[in-house]
VOBA-1610 file (N, C-alpha, C; in pm, whole numbers, padded with zeros to 5 digits, always signed):
BEGIN
Met+06604+09276+05268Met+06648+09309+05365Met+06718+09178+05453Val+06888+09193+05483Val+06885+09042+05537Val+06893+09092+05725Thr+06800+08992+05737Thr+06791+08987+05918Thr+06901+08921+05967Ala+06920+08930+06113Ala+06990+08841+06194Ala+06934+08675+06200Ala+06767+08696+06189Ala+06726+08580+06224Ala+06779+08478+06117Ala+06756+08563+05999Ala+06813+08503+05872Ala+06918+08418+05847Val+07033+08541+05893Val+07144+08465+05898Val+07151+08362+05961Ile+07085+08303+06110Ile+07092+08276+06193Ile+07049+08108+06151Asp+06919+08104+06044Asp+06902+08045+06036Asp+06971+07961+05904Phe+07002+08052+05846Phe+07133+07979+05754Phe+07231+07907+05741Phe+07296+07929+05891Phe+07391+07887+05958Phe+07349+07753+06010Ser+07238+07745+06055Ser+07185+07663+06164Ser+07135+07499+06034Gln+07097+07582+05971Gln+07119+07450+05826Gln+07244+07366+05806Leu+07328+07464+05764Leu+07480+07376+05732Leu+07498+07324+05831Glu+07535+07159+05764Glu+07589+07061+05854Glu+07741+07007+05829Gly+07792+06976+05895Gly+07924+06902+05858Gly+08027+07005+05856Pro+08172+06989+05755Pro+08215+07081+05708Pro+08170+07192+05679Tyr+08082+07187+05583Tyr+08017+07323+05544Tyr+08004+07393+05603Arg+08000+07394+05734Arg+07945+07560+05794Arg+08098+07577+05839Trp+08183+07480+05858Trp+08325+07506+05889Trp+08365+07599+05757Tyr+08359+07556+05654Tyr+08379+07614+05527Tyr+08351+07748+05520Thr+08195+07775+05554Thr+08149+07915+05559Thr+08224+07994+05650Ile+08203+07964+05779Ile+08224+08030+05892Ile+08403+08088+05867Gly+08475+08013+05798Gly+08615+08037+05758Gly+08592+08129+05635Phe+08525+08140+05574Phe+08503+08196+05428Phe+08492+08357+05536Val+08391+08339+05583Val+08342+08487+05650Val+08437+08543+05743Leu+08567+08463+05777Leu+08630+08496+05901Leu+08755+08573+05797Met+08757+08488+05691Met+08913+08534+05596Met+08857+08697+05555Ile+08727+08665+05484Ile+08668+08819+05409Ile+08684+08934+05548Leu+08645+08926+05657Leu+08663+09000+05754Leu+08862+09058+05826Thr+08906+08926+05795Thr+09040+08966+05801Thr+09100+09041+05720Ala+09022+09069+05603Ala+09116+09134+05480Ala+09076+09266+05518Leu+08934+09271+05511Leu+08869+09421+05565Leu+08942+09498+05648Val+08979+09411+05769Val+09018+09467+05865Val+09210+09516+05836Thr+09261+09400+05783Thr+09396+09419+05743Thr+09389+09510+05630Arg+09311+09554+05527Arg+09298+09654+05445Arg+09298+09795+05494Phe+09208+09792+05625Phe+09163+09921+05709Phe+09323+10017+05796Ile+09372+09892+05859Ile+09492+09907+05955Ile+09616+09953+05826Phe+09601+09887+05754Phe+09741+09947+05597Phe+09701+10051+05528Lys+09591+10064+05492Lys+09574+10196+05444Lys+09545+10349+05517Thr+09453+10338+05617Thr+09411+10424+05729Thr+09518+10473+05846Leu+09544+10343+05878Leu+09636+10398+05999Leu+09792+10452+06025Lys+09807+10347+05862Lys+09953+10344+05798Lys+10073+10258+05888Trp+10189+10258+05852Trp+10267+10167+05899Trp+10334+10247+06028Phe+10313+10348+06123Phe+10389+10371+06222Phe+10284+10319+06305Leu+10157+10286+06281Leu+10064+10209+06408Leu+10095+10084+06425Val+10128+09974+06290Val+10168+09892+06288Val+10324+09845+06392Leu+10394+09978+06355Leu+10545+09937+06398Leu+10505+09952+06542Ala+10425+10091+06574Ala+10422+10075+06777Ala+10376+09935+06833Val+10288+09861+06757Val+10227+09720+06821Val+10316+09644+06802Val+10398+09647+06708Val+10512+09540+06722Val+10600+09590+06803Ala+10628+09698+06826Ala+10742+09731+06974Ala+10683+09736+07085Ala+10542+09736+07102Ala+10509+09710+07239Ala+10463+09580+07255Ile+10460+09467+07165Ile+10461+09380+07165Ile+10609+09268+07212Ile+10726+09322+07159Ile+10852+09296+07181Ile+10892+09348+07350Phe+10793+09494+07351Phe+10859+09501+07494Phe+10781+09420+07600Met+10619+09415+07602Met+10617+09290+07652Met+10705+09137+07674Ala+10716+09102+07527Ala+10792+08955+07545Ala+10888+08965+07634Val+10998+09112+07614Val+11118+09095+07696Val+11117+09105+07817Glu+11002+09176+07871Glu+10973+09233+08012Glu+10919+09139+08085Tyr+10782+09038+08023Tyr+10722+08951+08125Tyr+10770+08840+08066Leu+10789+08810+07950Leu+10849+08642+07923Leu+10955+08586+07991Pro+11037+08610+08032Pro+11148+08570+08138Pro+11080+08527+08234Gly+11008+08616+08298Gly+10985+08571+08435Gly+10870+08484+08440Tyr+10794+08459+08322Tyr+10656+08331+08319Tyr+10756+08263+08263Leu+10885+08226+08190Leu+10897+08063+08162Leu+10978+08038+08309Arg+11032+08148+08377Arg+11094+08052+08505Arg+11002+07977+08559Gly+10839+08043+08572Gly+10741+08016+08666Gly+10735+07874+08603Leu+10739+07817+08521Leu+10694+07674+08443Leu+10780+07602+08522
//
């Protein structure tokens, strides 16, 4: 069984770009799993609701933020 200490030890032994390659690969796999979960389980209406909320926030708050710059 893999323990947290073994994983930390593995990452601490990596040097240079290999550490970042490994971290990037793990993040890529996690992103793929999360994306699959979102699109398979929660369906499109949740994605559309999130996009609508982001657009609403951008329309509501972005002009005031840009005026303050």
